[in-house]
C-alpha positions in Angstrom: 107.4 113.9 98.0 108.4 117.5 99.5 105.4 119.8 100.4 103.2 117.2 98.3 100.4 116.5 100.3 96.6 116.7 98.6 94.2 114.5 100.1 91.1 113.4 97.7 88.9 112.2 100.6 87.7 114.2 103.9 88.9 111.2 105.9 92.3 109.2 105.8 92.9 106.9 108.6 96.4 104.8 109.0 96.7 102.2 112.4 99.8 101.4 113.6 102.1 101.9 110.2 105.4 100.5 110.7 106.9 101.8 107.3 108.7 105.3 107.2 108.2 106.5 104.2 111.3 108.4 103.6 110.2 110.3 100.5 107.5 112.0 102.5 109.8 115.3 103.7 108.9 118.5 104.8 105.1 119.1 104.2 101.6 120.7 104.9 97.9 119.9 104.5 94.4 121.9 104.4 93.0 118.8 106.7 93.6 118.6 110.3 95.8 115.5 112.0 95.7 113.5 114.9 99.1 111.6 115.0 99.4 108.6 117.7 103.3 107.4 118.3 103.3 103.8 119.5 106.9 102.8 119.7 110.7 103.6 118.2 112.5 106.6 117.9 111.0 109.8 116.3 111.7 113.9 116.6 108.9 115.7 115.2 109.5 119.4 113.8 106.0 121.4 113.6 106.5 124.9 112.9 109.5 126.1 115.4 108.6 123.3 118.1 110.5 120.3 118.4 109.0 117.2 119.9 111.4 114.1 121.4 108.6 111.6 121.3 107.8 108.8 123.9 105.2 105.9 123.3 101.8 107.2 123.8 102.2 110.6 122.5 99.5 112.5 120.5 100.6 114.8 118.2 97.6 117.6 117.1 98.0 119.4 114.0 96.1 122.2 111.8 97.8 120.8 109.0 99.1 124.0 107.8 102.2 124.3 109.7 105.1 122.9 108.2 106.3 119.5 110.0 108.4 116.5 109.3 109.5 113.3 111.4 113.2 112.9 111.8 113.7 109.3 112.4 117.1 107.5 112.5 117.8 105.1 109.6 116.2 101.9 109.7 115.2 102.2 113.2 111.7 101.4 114.5 108.8 103.5 114.1 105.2 102.8 114.8 102.3 105.3 114.7 98.8 105.9 113.7 97.5 109.2 111.7 94.1 110.3 111.1 93.6 113.1 108.4 90.5 114.7 108.4 88.4 117.8 107.1 87.3 119.8 109.4 84.0 120.8 107.0 83.2 117.3 106.6 82.6 116.9 110.6 81.9 120.2 112.0 78.1 119.9 111.2 78.0 117.0 112.8 79.7 117.9 115.8 77.6 121.4 116.1 74.4 119.0 115.9 75.6 117.4 119.3 77.2 120.9 120.9 80.6 119.9 120.2 82.0 122.2 118.2 84.3 122.9 120.8 86.4 120.0 120.0 88.0 121.2 117.4 89.4 124.5 119.1 92.4 122.9 120.0 93.5 122.9 116.2 91.8 126.2 115.7 93.6 128.2 118.2 97.0 126.1 119.1 97.4 125.1 115.7 99.6 122.2 116.8 100.4 120.9 120.3 101.5 117.6 122.1 100.0 115.5 124.8 102.1 113.3 126.8 99.8 110.2 127.8 102.7 108.2 129.2 100.8 105.3 127.9 97.4 105.5 130.3 94.3 103.5 130.4 92.7 106.4 128.2 95.5 106.1 125.6 94.7 102.6 125.3 90.6 103.3 124.6 91.9 105.7 122.4 94.0 103.5 120.1 91.1 101.0 120.4 89.2 103.6 118.5 91.6 104.3 116.0 91.8 101.0 115.2 87.8 100.7 115.0 88.1 103.6 112.8 90.5 102.4 110.5 88.3 99.1 109.7 85.1 101.4 109.4 87.5 103.3 106.9 88.9 100.2 105.0 85.2 98.7 104.4 84.0 98.7 101.2 80.8 96.0 101.6 78.6 98.8 103.3 76.3 101.6 101.7 78.5 105.1 101.5 75.8 106.8 103.8 76.2 104.0 106.6 79.8 103.8 106.4 80.0 107.5 106.5 77.6 108.0 109.5 79.8 105.3 111.2 83.1 106.7 110.5 81.9 110.0 111.6 80.5 108.9 115.0 83.9 107.1 115.8 85.7 110.2 114.8 83.8 112.3 117.2 84.3 109.9 119.8 88.1 110.2 119.3 87.9 114.1 119.3 86.1 113.5 123.0 88.9 111.2 124.0 91.9 113.7 122.9 90.0 116.6 124.6 89.9 114.5 127.6 93.5 113.5 127.4 94.6 116.6 126.7 93.1 118.3 130.1 95.0 115.9 131.9 98.2 116.6 130.4 98.2 120.2 130.5 98.0 120.0 134.3 101.7 118.4 134.2 105.2 120.7 134.6 106.7 121.4 131.7 109.8 119.7 130.5 113.6 122.0 130.5 114.3 121.7 126.8 118.2 120.8 125.9 120.6 123.6 124.5 120.9 122.0 121.4 117.0 121.8 121.0 116.8 125.3 121.9 119.0 126.3 119.4 117.5 124.7 116.7 113.9 126.1 117.8 115.4 129.6 117.7 116.8 129.3 114.2 113.0 127.9 113.2 111.8 130.6 115.0 113.5 133.0 113.2 112.9 131.7 109.8 109.2 131.9 110.3 109.6 135.2 111.3 111.8 136.7 107.9 111.2 134.0 105.3 110.0 136.5 102.8 112.8 138.5 103.5 116.0 137.4 101.6 118.2 134.9 103.8 121.3 132.8 103.9 122.9 130.5 106.3 125.2 133.3 107.0 122.4 135.7 108.2 120.4 133.5 110.1 123.5 132.1 112.4 124.6 135.9 113.1 121.3 137.4 114.0 121.2 134.4 116.7 124.9 134.9 117.4 125.8 131.2 116.1 128.8 130.0 114.0 127.5 129.2 110.3 128.7 125.7 111.2 127.3 125.3 114.4 123.8 126.2 113.3 123.8 124.2 110.0 124.6 120.9 112.2 122.7 121.7 114.7 119.7 122.0 112.8 119.8 119.4 110.9 120.8 117.2 113.6 117.5 118.2 115.4 115.1 118.6 112.7 116.3 116.5 109.9 116.0 120.0 107.3 119.0 121.8 106.1 118.4 125.5 107.0 117.4 126.4 103.3 115.4 123.6 103.0 113.1 124.7 105.5 113.6 128.4 104.5 112.2 127.2 101.0 109.7 124.8 103.0 108.2 128.1 104.6 108.0 130.0 101.4 106.4 127.1 99.9 103.6 126.7 102.9 103.2 130.5 102.6 102.2 130.0 99.0 99.8 127.3 99.6 97.8 129.4 101.9 97.7 132.7 100.0 96.5 130.3 96.9 93.2 129.6 99.0 92.6 132.1 101.0 93.4 134.7 98.5 92.0 133.1 95.3 91.8 136.4 93.2 95.5 137.5 93.9 97.4 137.5 91.5 100.3 135.0 90.8 103.5 137.2 91.1 102.0 139.0 94.1 101.4 135.5 95.8 105.1 134.6 95.0 106.7 138.1 96.1 104.7 138.1 99.3 106.1 134.5 99.9 109.9 135.1 99.5 110.2 134.4 96.0 112.6 136.6 93.9 110.9 136.1 90.7 107.9 134.0 89.1 109.4 131.8 86.9 111.6 130.4 90.0 108.4 130.1 91.8 106.7 128.6 89.5 109.5 126.0 88.6 109.7 125.2 92.4 106.1 125.1 93.3 105.5 122.5 90.3 108.6 120.2 91.4 107.4 119.8 95.0 103.7 119.7 94.4 103.3 118.2 91.6 100.9 120.5 89.7 101.0 124.0 88.9 100.1 126.9 91.1 96.9 127.4 89.1 95.6 124.1 89.1 96.2 123.9 92.6 94.0 126.8 93.4 91.5 125.8 91.5 91.8 122.0 92.9 91.0 123.5 96.6 88.5 125.6 95.6 86.7 122.8 93.9 87.3 120.2 97.1 86.4 123.0 99.8 82.8 123.9 97.7 82.4 119.8 97.5 83.0 119.2 101.6 80.6 122.0 102.2 78.1 120.2 100.3 78.3 117.3 103.0 
């Protein structure tokens, strides 16, 4: 399921998932995401940053940065996730002066909060559990369920903001050499994916051997280098389809690094499960519906 994450509703909650969905690879989405890591082993790649997760860690993502968990085969992997549409919650936040709670997603795009399983993080976990219970409800009216869900999500955003302020006071750790090299490769690709790239050209630009660059990037991220290049191009396509609805598809393809429209069309349909035109129409319709809420 590479790149194929399209939500049909403004909120999706999963509490303490323990199954690794190996078919979900690198991906992006329009919704904001709160990711809470509970236990196991996971190295998470977001854009050009690699995070070795510890229990209690929280990742915040605006969704549009390419991201992917990298976990050892058959290892424990327990996490909770909340995906939500900012359009769905922003009016409620603005009504109580809480619009600032979305700024971390808007300005930082992604970040790690290391809670070290503090009491505040345990309270956050309880809120996520309660939100999932409300999310799963079917016996109450839609309006009542939505109101309760929005109130809980606002409480969660307040708790996350508080934990983020505490964590920002801590001294950042020194990254291992392999992690630094992998991040440098990701950064170079992010800056140049619209150009013609190869493993050789990327390695030479960073003064690395081709074999070392390939090995260290795969080890640290779970991607091959060229998978990541294509993932960046696909991500750019999805952004342009939404933000520039009148741009011709041939121009979208060219500006995203695809050498031909036919290759772009085949790749997009394979990874996203629909044509670029259908995806654009779907996103426009979904955005207009969310703005009405």
